[in-house]
C-alpha positions in Angstrom: 0.0 0.0 0.0 2.8 2.4 0.9 4.4 1.9 -2.6 1.1 2.4 -4.3 0.6 5.8 -2.8 4.2 6.9 -3.7 3.8 5.6 -7.2 0.5 7.5 -7.6 2.1 10.8 -6.4 5.0 10.3 -8.8 2.7 9.6 -11.6 0.6 12.7 -10.8 3.8 14.9 -10.9 5.0 13.5 -14.2 1.5 13.8 -15.8 1.1 17.4 -14.6 4.5 18.3 -16.0 3.7 16.8 -19.4 0.4 18.6 -19.7 1.7 22.0 -18.5 4.3 22.2 -21.3 3.5 23.8 -24.6 5.2 22.9 -27.8 5.6 25.5 -30.5 6.4 24.4 -34.0 9.8 25.5 -35.4 8.0 25.9 -38.7 5.9 28.7 -37.2 9.1 30.4 -36.0 10.7 30.2 -39.4 7.6 31.4 -41.1 7.3 34.4 -38.7 11.0 35.3 -39.1 10.8 35.1 -42.9 7.7 37.3 -42.8 9.5 39.9 -40.7 12.5 39.9 -43.0 10.3 40.5 -46.1 8.1 43.1 -44.5 11.0 45.5 -44.0 11.0 48.4 -46.5 13.4 47.9 -49.4 16.0 50.6 -49.8 15.8 52.1 -53.3 19.0 53.7 -54.3 18.7 56.2 -57.2 21.6 58.5 -57.8 23.1 58.3 -54.3 26.8 59.3 -54.2 29.2 56.6 -53.1 30.1 56.3 -49.4 32.9 54.8 -47.3 33.8 54.4 -43.6 36.4 52.6 -41.5 36.1 50.7 -38.3 39.3 50.6 -36.3 39.6 47.2 -34.6 43.4 47.6 -34.2 45.5 48.8 -31.3 46.6 52.2 -32.6 45.1 55.4 -33.7 44.7 55.9 -37.5 43.9 58.5 -40.2 41.6 57.8 -43.1 42.2 59.9 -46.2 40.0 59.6 -49.3 41.4 61.1 -52.5 40.6 61.2 -56.1 43.0 59.5 -58.5 44.3 63.0 -59.5 45.4 63.6 -55.9 42.5 65.9 -54.8 41.8 65.2 -51.1 38.0 64.4 -50.7 38.0 63.6 -47.0 40.6 63.5 -44.2 39.6 62.0 -40.8 42.4 62.1 -38.3 42.9 60.2 -34.9 40.3 57.4 -35.3 41.0 55.7 -32.0 41.3 52.0 -31.6 37.8 50.5 -31.1 35.9 53.3 -32.8 34.7 54.0 -36.4 34.4 57.0 -38.7 31.0 58.0 -40.0 30.0 57.3 -43.5 31.7 59.8 -45.8 30.2 60.6 -49.2 32.0 61.8 -52.4 31.4 62.1 -56.1 31.5 58.9 -58.2 35.0 58.3 -59.6 38.2 56.2 -59.1 39.1 56.8 -55.4 42.2 56.1 -53.3 41.6 55.1 -49.7 44.7 55.7 -47.6 45.0 54.5 -44.0 47.9 56.2 -42.2 49.1 54.7 -39.0 51.9 57.1 -37.9 53.6 54.3 -36.0 57.1 53.1 -36.7 57.3 49.6 -38.0 53.7 49.4 -39.3 53.0 50.1 -42.9 50.2 52.3 -44.2 47.5 50.7 -46.3 46.3 52.0 -49.7 43.6 50.6 -51.9 42.0 52.0 -55.1 38.5 51.3 -56.3 36.2 52.7 -59.0 33.3 54.0 -56.9 30.0 54.5 -58.8 26.7 55.8 -57.6 24.9 53.6 -55.0 28.1 52.0 -53.8 29.4 51.7 -50.2 32.8 50.6 -48.9 32.8 49.5 -45.2 36.5 49.1 -44.4 37.9 47.4 -41.3 41.3 47.6 -39.7 42.0 44.2 -38.1 43.6 43.4 -34.7 47.0 43.2 -36.4 46.6 46.9 -37.4 46.3 46.1 -41.1 43.3 46.5 -43.4 41.1 43.5 -43.7 40.5 42.5 -47.3 37.2 43.8 -48.6 35.5 45.4 -51.6 32.8 48.0 -52.1 29.2 46.8 -52.5 26.2 48.1 -54.3 23.4 49.5 -52.2 
């Protein structure tokens, strides 16, 4: 009799635990997340000037200089501290030189050249080793 009462209580606990749980289908979650992704407004780029920025994940302060291929300075942002980023900088569509100066002995500066057309963005990143992480501009 003693065992019967213990077994009945254990059975009641297990049964109540099973019936109090709710199961939500993973298909519903996937459907909801895909609906949320498609309901966001689509960005329409028409004639927007190209833009660029840099995120400094290195250990030293840097300077970003953006220049046209003929040497005209378009933007010069000095003292971008480690762990911070410049804002997006816009400029006219043309072939552009991106120069990252480090002002530190033993660490070379980085320079890259890209043809930047309208509706393009270049999000540069300085890695932990204080050198530019490979990347290319993207269309917006």
